[in-house]
N, C-alpha and C positions, 0 to 999 in steps of 0.2 A: 258725593257732593250734592249740594242743593240745586234747584232748578235754574237759578240765576247765575250759574258759574260762567256762562258765556260772556257776561259783562264784567267779570272779575279780571283786573289787570295785574299781572304779576311778572317780575323778572327774578330769576334764580340762578345762582352759581353753585354747582354741585361739586363734591369731591369726585375724583375720577372713578373710584371704586366704591359704590354705595353698599355693596354686599359684604364688605369686610373693612375692618379698621385695624391699623397696625400699631396704634399707640393707645395708652390707657385712657386718655381723654382725646377724642377726635372731634374736629370741626367737620360736620357733615354737609351743611349747606348754609347759604346766606341769601336772603331775599328781600325784596321791596314790593309792597302790594298796595293797591288802592281798591277798596271794597265799596261799591256804590250802595246807596240806601236800598233796602229790600234784597240785597244779595247775601247769600249764605254759603259758607263752605263747611262741609262736614255733614253729619258727624263722622269722625275718623279716629282710629286708635293708632297711636304712634309708639314705636319702641325706642324713642330717643327723647332727649330733653329739647323742648321747644321754647325759645325766649322771644317774646313779643314786646316791642317798644313802640308806642303810639307817637307818630309825628304830627298828625293833624286829625281833628275830629275825635270820635270815640268809638270804641268797639264793644261788642257784647260777646263774651266767651263763656260757653256752657261747658264747664270742666267737671267731669264725673258727677253730673247732676247739679252742681253748684253754679250759679250765675254770677259772673264777674264783669264789672264795667271797667274797661281799660281806657281812661281818659287821656287827654293831651299830656305828654310828658310822663306817663305812667308805664310801668313794666309789669308783665305777668310772665312767670316762669312755670311752664307746664311740665310736670314730671313724666318720665317714660311710662308707657303702658296705660296712659290716661286718655280716655275717650273725650274728645272735645269738638265743639262746633263754634264757628266764628261768624259774626254778622255785624254790619255797621249799625251804630246806634245814633239816636238823636236826629234822624232824618237828613244827616249830612254824610258825605263820603268819609270813610275811615281809611286814612293812610298810615301804614305802619311798616316798620322794618323788623326783620326777624333773623334768627339763626337757629340751627339745630346742632346738638352735640351728642355724641355717642361714645362708645368705648366702655371697657369693663369698670372704670372708676366714675363714670358720669353720674350714676344714681347715688353712689356713696358721697361724692363731692357735693352734690346737691343737698344731701341730708346734713352734711357737716357745716355748710355755709349758713349764715343767719339770714336766709331768704324766706320771706313770708309766703303763706299758701295763697294769698290773694294778690291783687294789684297793689303796687306801691309807687309813690312819687319818686322819680329819679332825675327829673329835669328834662330839658329839650333833647329830643332824639339825636344822638351823635352820628350824623350821616357819614362823616369821615371815618369813624371807627368801623362802621359796617362795610364801607368801601375797602378799607384795609384788610378786614377779615376775608372779604371776597377775593381780594388779590392774593392772599395766602393760599387759597384753594386752587389757584390757577397753576401752581407748581405741582405736577403729579408725581414727583420723585419721592422716595422715602424721606429724604431730608425736608422736602416741602411739607410732607404730612406731619413731621415732627414740629416744624415751625408753626404750622397751623394749630397743632395741639397746644403749644405753649401760648399762642395768642388766645385760644379759647379759654385756657385756664386763667389768664390775666383778665379777660373780659368778665368771666363769671365771678372772680374774686372782687373785681371792681363793683359789680352789682351788689355783692354781699356788703361791701363797705357803704354803698349808697343806702341800702336798706337799713343798716345799723344806724347811720347818721339820721335818717328820717325818723326812726323809732326814738332816738335820744331827743330830737327836736320836739316831736309830738309829746313825749313823756314830760319834758321840762315845761312844755306849754300847759299840760294838765295840772302839774304841780304848781306852776307859776300862777295859774288861775286861782287855785286854792289860796296861795300866799297873798295875791292881790286883793282877795275878799276880806282878809283879816284887817280890822280897824285898829292897827297898831303902827308904831313908828318904824316901819321897815322890817325886812325879813329877820334881822338879828334879834328882834324882840318877840318874835312869833313863838308860840308853843303849840303842841299838838292839840291841846284843848281849844285854844283860840282859833285854830284853823277849822276844827270841827264845828265850833259854835257859829263862826262867821259864815260857813258854807251850809249850815243846816244839815250836817252829816254826823254820823257816829264816828268815834275815834277809830273803830275798826275799818270803816270805809276809807278814812284818810290814810290809814296804814296800807290798805290794799292798793290805793292809787300810787303811792310812792314805791311800794314793793314791785308792782307790776311794771311801772313805767321807768323807774330809776334804779331799781334793784337794791334799794336800801330803805330802811325805816325812816319816817319823817324826823325822828329825834336825831338819828345819826347824820342825816343830811344837814339839819339845822346846826348841830354841834360842829360839823365840819366848816360851815360858813363862819360861825363865831370864832373858831380856832384860827382860821386863815386870817380873819380881820385882826384878831388880837395879836398875832405874831407880827403882822405888818405895823400895827400901832406901836408895839413895844420896840421894834427895831428902828422905825422911821420917825418917831416923835418922842417928846419928853413928857408926855402925859403921865400923871401918877398912875400906879397900878389900879387904884380904886376907880379912877376915871376910865381907864381902859375896860375894866369890868363892866361899868355902867354902859359904856358905848357899845358893848357887844352883847347886851341883853342879860347880864348877870346883876341881880339886885344886891348880892352879897359878895364883897371882895374876897372873903375867906373861902367861900365856895368856888369862886373863880380860880383862886390859887390852887386849890385841891384838884379841880378839873384840869387845869393847865398842866400841873405836875403829872397827873395820871396819863395824859395824852402825849406830852412831850418828853417827860422824864426829868424835868428840872423845873424850878420855880420860875415865875415870870421875871423876877429880878435877875436871876442867873442867865436866863435867855437874853435879856436886854444887854447884859454886860458883854455878851459875845456878838454884839451887833455887827462887828467887822467880818463875821463868818458868813458865807453864802447860804 
């Protein structure tokens, strides 16, 4: 550990037996730390998963040579066998809560969940959750270890969900930024070409943004918006089919009818006739 460890305040609850784990995913330890400016912990190599969640301030984590800033409300998940060093950032104390997970499935579960390699926004640090995890560790019986393992799995899965939601929000933000630049009457009239021209990008760049962040092509995304709106207008209004086509970005009613039939399996008029169906 670094030279300033004497000023490092930390409270930790450990599993009764650190040298062995009796469940596939084990909760090994839970802690709360305040790292003053200039204080450094590490470098150290751990053989367990280390989850760090910032409560106040920000921290710097050097993880296998890569530098990560873990700001307020952010989480960093350090994989096992990864050398890392922790330090406070920004000239202010870094307060964070953490837990460690081990067991034969810990590394496999970490790889299976959609957790990013770097820090990601997860919201305010849930102090109550960490206190509950620590309480689980205070039962040294085999049943207590199993319950702690279940809690560890639920916690890690929750982090995976938060990471996925953050990616979807950020992705829609990037795609939304492209949509907002297009000088057209709303998203339903946008084309891939108009997106590219308005943003000063190539069509391939627009495709890459949508593919990377939303998992679909821009055409498929826009077609889905048009189809959703068209179905609502057909079921909920008396607008002529041609007007519905124009309202959803189709200049040609015949093309709209062909598009609708290909996607839904029936003509717009037939779909409207079944408006009593859910």
